[in-house]
ZAZA-917057 format. One record per residue: residue number from 0; x, y, z of N, C-alpha, C in turn. Coordinates in Angstrom, 3 decimals, decimal comma. Example, Ala and Ser with C-alpha at 12.3 -4.5 7.8 and 13.67 -1.06 7.14 Angstrom:
<nubas>
{pos=0; neast=13,190; nnorth=-5,690; nup=7,800; caeast=12,300; canorth=-4,500; caup=7,800; ceast=13,200; cnorth=-3,300; cup=7,800}
{pos=1; neast=12,850; nnorth=-2,250; nup=7,080; caeast=13,670; canorth=-1,060; caup=7,140; ceast=12,900; cnorth=0,030; cup=7,870}
</nubas>
This chain:
<nubas>
{pos=0; neast=62,540; nnorth=125,056; nup=99,810; caeast=61,465; canorth=124,848; caup=98,608; ceast=60,220; cnorth=125,015; cup=99,355}
{pos=1; neast=59,359; nnorth=125,697; nup=98,776; caeast=58,076; canorth=126,195; caup=99,328; ceast=57,376; cnorth=124,683; cup=99,219}
{pos=2; neast=56,195; nnorth=124,456; nup=100,276; caeast=55,487; canorth=123,258; caup=100,173; ceast=54,782; cnorth=123,095; cup=98,886}
{pos=3; neast=54,319; nnorth=124,219; nup=98,345; caeast=53,535; canorth=124,383; caup=96,992; ceast=54,794; cnorth=123,497; cup=95,939}
{pos=4; neast=55,768; nnorth=124,087; nup=96,001; caeast=56,788; canorth=123,409; caup=94,909; ceast=57,221; cnorth=121,987; cup=95,020}
{pos=5; neast=57,011; nnorth=121,572; nup=96,507; caeast=57,226; canorth=120,172; caup=96,724; ceast=56,120; cnorth=119,467; cup=96,221}
{pos=6; neast=54,564; nnorth=119,974; nup=96,554; caeast=53,754; canorth=119,259; caup=96,086; ceast=53,581; cnorth=119,109; cup=94,526}
{pos=7; neast=53,753; nnorth=120,222; nup=93,824; caeast=54,062; canorth=120,198; caup=92,219; ceast=54,939; cnorth=119,229; cup=91,994}
{pos=8; neast=56,348; nnorth=118,929; nup=92,529; caeast=57,104; canorth=117,871; caup=92,018; ceast=56,728; cnorth=116,665; cup=92,410}
{pos=9; neast=56,096; nnorth=116,403; nup=93,317; caeast=55,583; canorth=115,125; caup=93,794; ceast=54,506; cnorth=114,710; cup=92,836}
{pos=10; neast=53,235; nnorth=115,616; nup=92,619; caeast=52,375; canorth=115,217; caup=91,693; ceast=52,982; cnorth=115,103; cup=90,410}
{pos=11; neast=54,010; nnorth=115,835; nup=89,744; caeast=54,601; canorth=115,517; caup=88,497; ceast=55,441; cnorth=114,131; cup=88,324}
{pos=12; neast=56,134; nnorth=113,761; nup=89,285; caeast=56,447; canorth=112,516; caup=89,528; ceast=55,463; cnorth=111,204; cup=89,367}
{pos=13; neast=54,185; nnorth=111,666; nup=89,986; caeast=53,287; canorth=110,601; caup=90,176; ceast=52,633; cnorth=110,714; cup=88,729}
{pos=14; neast=52,502; nnorth=111,576; nup=88,193; caeast=51,735; canorth=111,763; caup=86,783; ceast=52,573; cnorth=110,897; cup=85,637}
{pos=15; neast=53,831; nnorth=111,291; nup=85,684; caeast=54,819; canorth=110,575; caup=84,823; ceast=54,762; cnorth=109,211; cup=84,902}
{pos=16; neast=54,717; nnorth=108,607; nup=86,231; caeast=54,703; canorth=107,179; caup=86,606; ceast=53,303; cnorth=106,495; cup=86,139}
{pos=17; neast=52,404; nnorth=107,286; nup=85,999; caeast=50,976; canorth=106,734; caup=85,862; ceast=50,803; cnorth=106,521; cup=84,282}
{pos=18; neast=51,501; nnorth=107,550; nup=83,500; caeast=51,191; canorth=107,368; caup=82,008; ceast=51,721; cnorth=106,053; cup=81,458}
{pos=19; neast=50,708; nnorth=105,462; nup=80,606; caeast=50,827; canorth=103,900; caup=80,185; ceast=51,034; cnorth=104,110; cup=78,581}
{pos=20; neast=50,965; nnorth=105,306; nup=77,977; caeast=51,014; canorth=105,391; caup=76,548; ceast=49,690; cnorth=105,312; cup=75,934}
{pos=21; neast=48,644; nnorth=104,912; nup=76,612; caeast=47,392; canorth=105,036; caup=76,002; ceast=47,135; cnorth=103,731; cup=74,877}
{pos=22; neast=47,717; nnorth=102,799; nup=75,330; caeast=47,576; canorth=101,417; caup=74,432; ceast=46,125; cnorth=100,768; cup=74,331}
{pos=23; neast=45,544; nnorth=100,375; nup=73,366; caeast=44,413; canorth=99,549; caup=73,479; ceast=44,592; cnorth=98,296; cup=73,401}
{pos=24; neast=45,846; nnorth=97,666; nup=73,976; caeast=46,214; canorth=96,071; caup=74,055; ceast=45,162; cnorth=95,688; cup=75,100}
{pos=25; neast=44,421; nnorth=94,382; nup=75,261; caeast=43,815; canorth=93,982; caup=76,191; ceast=44,467; cnorth=93,620; cup=77,359}
{pos=26; neast=45,705; nnorth=93,446; nup=77,240; caeast=46,710; canorth=93,019; caup=78,184; ceast=47,261; cnorth=94,259; cup=79,044}
{pos=27; neast=46,691; nnorth=95,413; nup=78,683; caeast=47,302; canorth=96,680; caup=79,200; ceast=46,914; cnorth=96,678; cup=80,525}
{pos=28; neast=45,729; nnorth=96,327; nup=81,164; caeast=45,775; canorth=96,585; caup=82,662; ceast=46,588; cnorth=95,999; cup=83,437}
{pos=29; neast=46,626; nnorth=94,545; nup=83,061; caeast=47,758; canorth=93,721; caup=83,780; ceast=49,064; cnorth=94,302; cup=83,772}
{pos=30; neast=49,673; nnorth=94,666; nup=82,652; caeast=50,799; canorth=95,190; caup=82,260; ceast=51,180; cnorth=96,488; cup=83,028}
{pos=31; neast=49,863; nnorth=97,376; nup=83,184; caeast=49,932; canorth=98,636; caup=83,885; ceast=50,096; cnorth=98,345; cup=85,390}
{pos=32; neast=49,520; nnorth=97,230; nup=86,001; caeast=49,633; canorth=96,941; caup=87,160; ceast=51,055; cnorth=96,642; cup=87,633}
{pos=33; neast=51,816; nnorth=96,096; nup=86,687; caeast=53,081; canorth=95,541; caup=86,916; ceast=54,194; cnorth=96,786; cup=86,438}
{pos=34; neast=53,761; nnorth=97,705; nup=85,849; caeast=54,492; canorth=98,822; caup=85,525; ceast=55,619; cnorth=99,271; cup=86,505}
{pos=35; neast=56,759; nnorth=99,600; nup=86,189; caeast=57,761; canorth=100,021; caup=86,890; ceast=57,497; cnorth=101,302; cup=87,489}
{pos=36; neast=57,637; nnorth=101,774; nup=88,895; caeast=57,441; canorth=102,804; caup=89,598; ceast=58,496; cnorth=103,342; cup=90,333}
{pos=37; neast=59,069; nnorth=104,594; nup=90,339; caeast=60,078; canorth=105,109; caup=91,103; ceast=59,696; cnorth=106,320; cup=91,967}
{pos=38; neast=59,790; nnorth=106,249; nup=93,319; caeast=59,324; canorth=107,204; caup=93,768; ceast=60,703; cnorth=107,877; cup=94,664}
{pos=39; neast=61,010; nnorth=108,916; nup=94,608; caeast=62,236; canorth=109,648; caup=95,083; ceast=61,777; cnorth=110,721; cup=96,112}
{pos=40; neast=62,247; nnorth=110,556; nup=97,446; caeast=62,037; canorth=111,707; caup=98,620; ceast=62,994; cnorth=111,841; cup=99,377}
{pos=41; neast=62,869; nnorth=112,927; nup=100,388; caeast=63,748; canorth=113,262; caup=101,348; ceast=65,189; cnorth=113,529; cup=100,585}
{pos=42; neast=65,242; nnorth=114,228; nup=99,494; caeast=66,454; canorth=114,611; caup=98,776; ceast=67,120; cnorth=115,736; cup=99,757}
{pos=43; neast=68,361; nnorth=115,447; nup=99,855; caeast=69,066; canorth=116,861; caup=100,665; ceast=70,633; cnorth=116,842; cup=99,855}
{pos=44; neast=71,243; nnorth=117,878; nup=100,252; caeast=72,409; canorth=118,162; caup=99,742; ceast=73,116; cnorth=119,003; cup=100,799}
{pos=45; neast=74,277; nnorth=118,528; nup=101,496; caeast=74,954; canorth=119,144; caup=102,637; ceast=75,729; cnorth=120,367; cup=101,959}
{pos=46; neast=75,676; nnorth=121,590; nup=102,704; caeast=76,380; canorth=122,933; caup=102,329; ceast=77,775; cnorth=122,261; cup=102,743}
{pos=47; neast=78,804; nnorth=122,697; nup=101,801; caeast=80,050; canorth=122,421; caup=101,851; ceast=80,540; cnorth=123,196; cup=103,050}
{pos=48; neast=81,641; nnorth=122,622; nup=104,018; caeast=82,123; canorth=123,089; caup=105,139; ceast=82,896; cnorth=124,521; cup=104,499}
{pos=49; neast=83,278; nnorth=125,655; nup=105,201; caeast=83,950; canorth=126,691; caup=104,967; ceast=85,164; cnorth=126,452; cup=104,121}
{pos=50; neast=85,454; nnorth=126,939; nup=103,039; caeast=86,871; canorth=126,549; caup=102,521; ceast=86,912; cnorth=125,441; cup=101,564}
{pos=51; neast=85,744; nnorth=124,674; nup=101,587; caeast=85,665; canorth=123,322; caup=100,717; ceast=84,737; cnorth=123,413; cup=99,645}
{pos=52; neast=84,979; nnorth=122,590; nup=98,667; caeast=84,091; canorth=122,348; caup=97,517; ceast=83,679; cnorth=121,091; cup=97,260}
{pos=53; neast=83,650; nnorth=120,315; nup=98,105; caeast=83,257; canorth=118,946; caup=98,260; ceast=82,463; cnorth=118,631; cup=99,151}
{pos=54; neast=81,449; nnorth=117,958; nup=98,841; caeast=80,085; canorth=117,682; caup=99,797; ceast=79,265; cnorth=116,346; cup=99,204}
{pos=55; neast=78,365; nnorth=116,143; nup=99,846; caeast=77,751; canorth=114,886; caup=99,752; ceast=75,947; cnorth=115,254; cup=99,611}
{pos=56; neast=75,420; nnorth=114,125; nup=98,980; caeast=73,833; canorth=114,418; caup=99,139; ceast=73,250; cnorth=112,800; cup=99,250}
{pos=57; neast=72,114; nnorth=113,080; nup=99,586; caeast=71,459; canorth=111,754; caup=99,961; ceast=69,942; cnorth=111,833; cup=99,458}
{pos=58; neast=69,166; nnorth=110,917; nup=99,526; caeast=67,884; canorth=110,756; caup=99,159; ceast=67,361; cnorth=109,218; cup=99,418}
{pos=59; neast=65,936; nnorth=108,941; nup=99,528; caeast=65,284; canorth=107,688; caup=99,372; ceast=64,784; cnorth=107,562; cup=98,054}
{pos=60; neast=64,905; nnorth=106,222; nup=97,705; caeast=64,171; canorth=105,587; caup=96,392; ceast=63,370; cnorth=104,550; cup=96,517}
{pos=61; neast=62,050; nnorth=104,549; nup=96,285; caeast=61,081; canorth=103,524; caup=96,423; ceast=60,627; cnorth=103,059; cup=95,285}
{pos=62; neast=61,187; nnorth=101,497; nup=94,989; caeast=60,916; canorth=101,061; caup=93,583; ceast=59,865; cnorth=100,074; cup=93,643}
{pos=63; neast=58,671; nnorth=100,045; nup=92,701; caeast=57,839; canorth=99,075; caup=92,648; ceast=57,479; cnorth=98,552; cup=91,095}
{pos=64; neast=57,180; nnorth=97,376; nup=90,959; caeast=57,137; canorth=96,731; caup=89,680; ceast=57,975; cnorth=95,996; cup=89,081}
{pos=65; neast=59,394; nnorth=96,184; nup=89,185; caeast=60,569; canorth=95,736; caup=88,846; ceast=61,788; cnorth=96,225; cup=89,220}
{pos=66; neast=62,665; nnorth=95,463; nup=89,117; caeast=64,103; canorth=95,970; caup=89,844; ceast=64,478; cnorth=97,011; cup=88,934}
{pos=67; neast=65,456; nnorth=97,766; nup=89,480; caeast=66,081; canorth=98,913; caup=88,677; ceast=67,621; cnorth=99,088; cup=89,256}
{pos=68; neast=68,361; nnorth=99,850; nup=88,282; caeast=69,621; canorth=100,217; caup=88,894; ceast=69,653; cnorth=101,745; cup=88,819}
{pos=69; neast=70,339; nnorth=102,360; nup=89,826; caeast=70,534; canorth=103,659; caup=89,848; ceast=72,056; cnorth=103,641; cup=89,198}
{pos=70; neast=72,031; nnorth=104,312; nup=87,963; caeast=73,118; canorth=104,166; caup=87,240; ceast=74,027; cnorth=105,520; cup=87,002}
{pos=71; neast=73,411; nnorth=106,432; nup=87,467; caeast=74,128; canorth=107,783; caup=87,102; ceast=73,309; cnorth=108,863; cup=88,019}
{pos=72; neast=74,153; nnorth=109,785; nup=88,243; caeast=73,659; canorth=111,088; caup=89,026; ceast=74,282; cnorth=112,260; cup=88,441}
{pos=73; neast=73,550; nnorth=113,180; nup=88,149; caeast=74,092; canorth=114,566; caup=87,461; ceast=73,528; cnorth=115,724; cup=88,196}
{pos=74; neast=74,219; nnorth=116,796; nup=88,057; caeast=73,606; canorth=118,110; caup=88,505; ceast=74,262; cnorth=119,399; cup=87,919}
{pos=75; neast=74,005; nnorth=120,606; nup=88,148; caeast=74,261; canorth=121,618; caup=87,361; ceast=75,361; cnorth=122,484; cup=88,316}
{pos=76; neast=74,982; nnorth=122,044; nup=89,697; caeast=75,759; canorth=122,956; caup=90,723; ceast=77,159; cnorth=122,241; cup=91,173}
{pos=77; neast=77,524; nnorth=121,363; nup=90,569; caeast=78,678; canorth=120,534; caup=90,978; ceast=79,443; cnorth=120,189; cup=89,503}
{pos=78; neast=80,562; nnorth=120,202; nup=89,657; caeast=81,497; canorth=119,882; caup=88,500; ceast=81,335; cnorth=118,448; cup=88,151}
{pos=79; neast=81,440; nnorth=117,671; nup=89,269; caeast=81,318; canorth=116,266; caup=89,132; ceast=80,491; cnorth=115,617; cup=90,109}
{pos=80; neast=79,610; nnorth=114,457; nup=89,875; caeast=78,605; canorth=113,895; caup=90,850; ceast=79,063; cnorth=112,419; cup=90,683}
{pos=81; neast=79,365; nnorth=111,716; nup=91,838; caeast=79,608; canorth=110,213; caup=91,640; ceast=78,668; cnorth=109,383; cup=92,827}
{pos=82; neast=78,668; nnorth=108,200; nup=92,395; caeast=77,669; canorth=107,462; caup=93,296; ceast=79,021; cnorth=106,701; cup=94,335}
{pos=83; neast=78,953; nnorth=106,593; nup=95,646; caeast=79,775; canorth=106,099; caup=96,344; ceast=79,236; cnorth=105,239; cup=97,548}
{pos=84; neast=80,320; nnorth=104,261; nup=98,116; caeast=79,849; canorth=103,530; caup=98,893; ceast=80,794; cnorth=103,852; cup=100,269}
{pos=85; neast=80,253; nnorth=103,529; nup=101,478; caeast=81,125; canorth=104,031; caup=102,469; ceast=81,179; cnorth=102,588; cup=103,523}
{pos=86; neast=82,460; nnorth=102,473; nup=104,119; caeast=82,451; canorth=101,220; caup=105,219; ceast=83,397; cnorth=101,644; cup=105,959}
{pos=87; neast=83,410; nnorth=100,826; nup=107,035; caeast=84,789; canorth=101,014; caup=108,150; ceast=85,494; cnorth=99,812; cup=107,959}
{pos=88; neast=86,831; nnorth=99,985; nup=107,647; caeast=87,754; canorth=99,230; caup=107,405; ceast=88,870; cnorth=99,462; cup=108,613}
{pos=89; neast=89,321; nnorth=98,340; nup=109,567; caeast=90,144; canorth=98,658; caup=110,541; ceast=90,095; cnorth=100,108; cup=111,175}
{pos=90; neast=88,826; nnorth=100,378; nup=111,680; caeast=88,423; canorth=101,460; caup=112,372; ceast=88,847; cnorth=102,823; cup=111,554}
{pos=91; neast=88,936; nnorth=102,806; nup=110,135; caeast=88,922; canorth=103,790; caup=109,373; ceast=87,874; cnorth=103,867; cup=108,319}
{pos=92; neast=87,201; nnorth=104,797; nup=108,043; caeast=86,292; canorth=105,243; caup=107,091; ceast=86,823; cnorth=105,143; cup=105,624}
{pos=93; neast=86,145; nnorth=104,250; nup=104,972; caeast=86,826; canorth=103,873; caup=103,573; ceast=85,678; cnorth=104,507; cup=102,480}
{pos=94; neast=85,886; nnorth=105,361; nup=101,720; caeast=84,733; canorth=105,580; caup=100,659; ceast=85,342; cnorth=105,096; cup=99,222}
{pos=95; neast=84,342; nnorth=104,623; nup=98,344; caeast=84,972; canorth=104,451; caup=96,966; ceast=83,795; cnorth=104,459; cup=96,004}
{pos=96; neast=83,942; nnorth=105,051; nup=94,884; caeast=83,287; canorth=105,172; caup=93,696; ceast=82,648; cnorth=103,698; cup=93,256}
{pos=97; neast=81,383; nnorth=103,619; nup=93,063; caeast=80,791; canorth=102,726; caup=92,273; ceast=79,917; cnorth=103,033; cup=90,962}
{pos=98; neast=79,954; nnorth=102,030; nup=90,352; caeast=79,181; canorth=102,401; caup=88,784; ceast=77,707; cnorth=102,164; cup=89,189}
{pos=99; neast=77,059; nnorth=101,821; nup=90,079; caeast=75,788; canorth=102,006; caup=90,135; ceast=75,153; cnorth=101,316; cup=91,570}
{pos=100; neast=73,894; nnorth=101,262; nup=91,635; caeast=73,260; canorth=100,741; caup=92,822; ceast=71,891; cnorth=99,835; cup=92,407}
{pos=101; neast=71,963; nnorth=98,463; nup=92,690; caeast=70,777; canorth=97,567; caup=92,022; ceast=69,794; cnorth=97,833; cup=93,180}
{pos=102; neast=68,594; nnorth=98,332; nup=92,941; caeast=67,508; canorth=98,449; caup=93,739; ceast=66,378; cnorth=97,481; cup=93,534}
{pos=103; neast=66,219; nnorth=96,456; nup=94,446; caeast=65,201; canorth=95,505; caup=94,100; ceast=63,660; cnorth=96,089; cup=94,233}
{pos=104; neast=62,760; nnorth=95,600; nup=93,213; caeast=61,439; canorth=96,002; caup=93,388; ceast=60,987; cnorth=95,685; cup=94,897}
{pos=105; neast=60,053; nnorth=96,590; nup=95,337; caeast=59,499; canorth=96,425; caup=96,560; ceast=60,227; cnorth=97,007; cup=97,695}
{pos=106; neast=61,418; nnorth=97,495; nup=97,336; caeast=62,481; canorth=97,981; caup=98,377; ceast=62,533; cnorth=99,456; cup=98,472}
{pos=107; neast=62,943; nnorth=100,059; nup=99,534; caeast=63,261; canorth=101,397; caup=99,603; ceast=64,894; cnorth=101,644; cup=100,025}
{pos=108; neast=65,483; nnorth=102,032; nup=99,034; caeast=66,963; canorth=102,268; caup=99,031; ceast=67,304; cnorth=103,647; cup=99,510}
{pos=109; neast=68,480; nnorth=103,808; nup=100,472; caeast=68,693; canorth=105,084; caup=101,146; ceast=70,064; cnorth=105,538; cup=100,431}
{pos=110; neast=70,142; nnorth=106,552; nup=100,082; caeast=71,577; canorth=107,236; caup=100,049; ceast=71,625; cnorth=108,249; cup=101,275}
{pos=111; neast=72,759; nnorth=108,266; nup=101,941; caeast=72,658; canorth=109,023; caup=103,310; ceast=74,008; cnorth=109,260; cup=103,972}
{pos=112; neast=74,019; nnorth=110,114; nup=104,941; caeast=75,241; canorth=110,399; caup=105,672; ceast=75,767; cnorth=108,963; cup=106,310}
{pos=113; neast=76,943; nnorth=108,496; nup=106,263; caeast=77,500; canorth=107,442; caup=107,015; ceast=77,202; cnorth=106,342; cup=106,472}
{pos=114; neast=76,747; nnorth=106,340; nup=104,835; caeast=76,535; canorth=104,929; caup=104,371; ceast=76,619; cnorth=105,249; cup=102,902}
{pos=115; neast=75,879; nnorth=104,506; nup=101,943; caeast=76,065; canorth=104,906; caup=100,448; ceast=75,453; cnorth=106,287; cup=100,467}
{pos=116; neast=76,237; nnorth=107,067; nup=99,262; caeast=75,833; canorth=108,393; caup=99,164; ceast=76,039; cnorth=109,132; cup=97,627}
{pos=117; neast=75,824; nnorth=110,244; nup=97,314; caeast=76,280; canorth=110,861; caup=96,185; ceast=77,141; cnorth=111,811; cup=96,774}
{pos=118; neast=78,476; nnorth=111,630; nup=96,092; caeast=79,772; canorth=112,599; caup=96,379; ceast=79,740; cnorth=113,608; cup=95,342}
{pos=119; neast=79,651; nnorth=115,096; nup=95,650; caeast=79,620; canorth=116,162; caup=94,880; ceast=81,028; cnorth=116,700; cup=94,864}
{pos=120; neast=81,671; nnorth=117,052; nup=93,559; caeast=82,996; canorth=117,796; caup=93,835; ceast=83,077; cnorth=118,962; cup=92,866}
{pos=121; neast=83,690; nnorth=120,013; nup=93,365; caeast=83,857; canorth=121,231; caup=92,767; ceast=82,334; cnorth=121,917; cup=93,028}
{pos=122; neast=81,868; nnorth=121,987; nup=94,105; caeast=80,403; canorth=122,494; caup=94,236; ceast=80,527; cnorth=124,059; cup=94,374}
{pos=123; neast=79,242; nnorth=124,474; nup=93,525; caeast=79,116; canorth=125,972; caup=93,765; ceast=78,704; cnorth=126,350; cup=95,058}
{pos=124; neast=78,972; nnorth=127,523; nup=95,615; caeast=78,359; canorth=127,884; caup=96,840; ceast=76,697; cnorth=127,534; cup=96,990}
{pos=125; neast=76,379; nnorth=127,157; nup=98,092; caeast=75,044; canorth=126,521; caup=98,464; ceast=74,522; cnorth=127,510; cup=99,452}
{pos=126; neast=73,161; nnorth=127,702; nup=99,389; caeast=72,384; canorth=128,507; caup=100,698; ceast=71,807; cnorth=127,573; cup=101,255}
{pos=127; neast=71,630; nnorth=127,420; nup=102,623; caeast=70,889; canorth=126,492; caup=103,213; ceast=69,551; cnorth=126,839; cup=103,259}
{pos=128; neast=68,608; nnorth=125,636; nup=102,975; caeast=67,193; canorth=125,686; caup=102,806; ceast=66,852; cnorth=125,975; cup=101,547}
{pos=129; neast=67,869; nnorth=126,354; nup=100,500; caeast=67,250; canorth=126,504; caup=99,028; ceast=67,255; cnorth=125,155; cup=98,427}
{pos=130; neast=66,697; nnorth=124,955; nup=97,535; caeast=66,481; canorth=123,700; caup=96,700; ceast=67,435; cnorth=123,604; cup=95,247}
{pos=131; neast=68,194; nnorth=122,543; nup=95,440; caeast=68,943; canorth=122,328; caup=94,169; ceast=68,944; cnorth=121,103; cup=93,333}
{pos=132; neast=68,563; nnorth=121,101; nup=91,994; caeast=68,327; canorth=119,803; caup=91,402; ceast=69,460; cnorth=118,874; cup=91,183}
{pos=133; neast=69,040; nnorth=117,573; nup=91,523; caeast=69,836; canorth=116,518; caup=91,167; ceast=69,083; cnorth=115,524; cup=90,061}
{pos=134; neast=69,628; nnorth=115,159; nup=89,156; caeast=69,121; canorth=114,353; caup=88,041; ceast=69,628; cnorth=112,874; cup=88,199}
{pos=135; neast=68,705; nnorth=111,929; nup=88,468; caeast=68,960; canorth=110,730; caup=88,786; ceast=68,567; cnorth=109,850; cup=87,463}
{pos=136; neast=69,536; nnorth=108,930; nup=86,982; caeast=69,384; canorth=108,244; caup=85,849; ceast=69,321; cnorth=106,751; cup=86,376}
{pos=137; neast=67,938; nnorth=106,032; nup=85,911; caeast=68,023; canorth=104,615; caup=86,325; ceast=67,882; cnorth=103,885; cup=85,108}
{pos=138; neast=68,251; nnorth=102,473; nup=85,306; caeast=68,336; canorth=101,498; caup=84,205; ceast=67,630; cnorth=100,438; cup=84,461}
{pos=139; neast=66,695; nnorth=100,055; nup=83,641; caeast=66,011; canorth=98,862; caup=83,710; ceast=66,723; cnorth=97,439; cup=83,000}
{pos=140; neast=66,223; nnorth=96,121; nup=83,537; caeast=66,880; canorth=95,050; caup=82,829; ceast=67,154; cnorth=94,991; cup=81,486}
{pos=141; neast=66,077; nnorth=95,636; nup=80,799; caeast=65,952; canorth=95,622; caup=79,298; ceast=66,782; cnorth=96,619; cup=78,537}
{pos=142; neast=67,521; nnorth=97,591; nup=79,351; caeast=68,322; canorth=98,644; caup=78,882; ceast=67,818; cnorth=99,920; cup=78,923}
{pos=143; neast=66,487; nnorth=99,854; nup=79,207; caeast=65,721; canorth=101,155; caup=79,025; ceast=66,144; cnorth=102,050; cup=80,214}
{pos=144; neast=66,306; nnorth=103,280; nup=79,995; caeast=66,846; canorth=104,356; caup=80,810; ceast=65,601; cnorth=105,355; cup=81,327}
{pos=145; neast=65,519; nnorth=105,777; nup=82,454; caeast=64,482; canorth=106,622; caup=82,683; ceast=65,192; cnorth=107,908; cup=83,730}
{pos=146; neast=64,835; nnorth=109,089; nup=83,427; caeast=65,661; canorth=110,176; caup=84,187; ceast=64,600; cnorth=110,801; cup=84,961}
{pos=147; neast=64,942; nnorth=110,958; nup=86,026; caeast=63,993; canorth=111,537; caup=87,177; ceast=64,861; cnorth=112,782; cup=87,822}
{pos=148; neast=64,201; nnorth=113,961; nup=87,804; caeast=64,921; canorth=114,903; caup=88,111; ceast=64,169; cnorth=115,317; cup=89,736}
{pos=149; neast=64,980; nnorth=115,462; nup=90,659; caeast=64,412; canorth=115,751; caup=92,122; ceast=65,062; cnorth=117,061; cup=92,701}
{pos=150; neast=64,424; nnorth=117,842; nup=93,488; caeast=64,884; canorth=118,968; caup=94,129; ceast=65,682; cnorth=118,367; cup=95,530}
{pos=151; neast=66,741; nnorth=119,098; nup=95,809; caeast=67,526; canorth=118,585; caup=97,100; ceast=67,493; cnorth=119,740; cup=97,835}
{pos=152; neast=67,096; nnorth=119,698; nup=99,066; caeast=67,194; canorth=120,911; caup=99,997; ceast=68,449; cnorth=120,798; cup=100,472}
{pos=153; neast=69,014; nnorth=122,175; nup=100,436; caeast=70,263; canorth=122,254; caup=101,124; ceast=70,540; cnorth=122,380; cup=102,656}
{pos=154; neast=71,238; nnorth=121,646; nup=103,558; caeast=71,179; canorth=121,822; caup=104,544; ceast=72,500; cnorth=121,935; cup=105,292}
{pos=155; neast=72,972; nnorth=122,331; nup=106,618; caeast=74,159; canorth=122,545; caup=107,148; ceast=74,441; cnorth=121,317; cup=107,822}
{pos=156; neast=75,839; nnorth=121,340; nup=108,000; caeast=76,310; canorth=119,789; caup=108,513; ceast=75,802; cnorth=119,786; cup=109,886}
{pos=157; neast=75,272; nnorth=120,796; nup=110,570; caeast=74,842; canorth=120,568; caup=112,071; ceast=73,265; cnorth=119,990; cup=111,882}
{pos=158; neast=72,833; nnorth=120,126; nup=110,964; caeast=71,490; canorth=119,618; caup=110,941; ceast=71,283; cnorth=118,108; cup=111,236}
</nubas>
């Protein structure tokens, strides 16, 4: 993705997070200060190994204002996307699907190689350095859901 497209994506996320609905309520400034904010960065997707159609993706999520749950991930370049944990059990890597990740306000949560990650199945062919969209679905304590689209840069396993 070109630097200009990254800048546009970052500005778009910032503008969406900054909108407060234009309320005239006198308590609005205090509420706006505590309004939730989700920033997503460093998104990547690994180009599948030759002959494979399974891979992983990762990114950083910074949350401010209130706790949030990453409840779902979607994409158009894979048949299925799942949230996974990874741990070592008896010197063996164990991965399992989870129904979401709770992210406390004020924290940055990472989905990465060798840890919590996004698992992608039946992946279309990917070109290194190209951007592919991930759709993240976040859920707040009150049940409100927020959808955030983020471009993920494809990279080879050697990177």
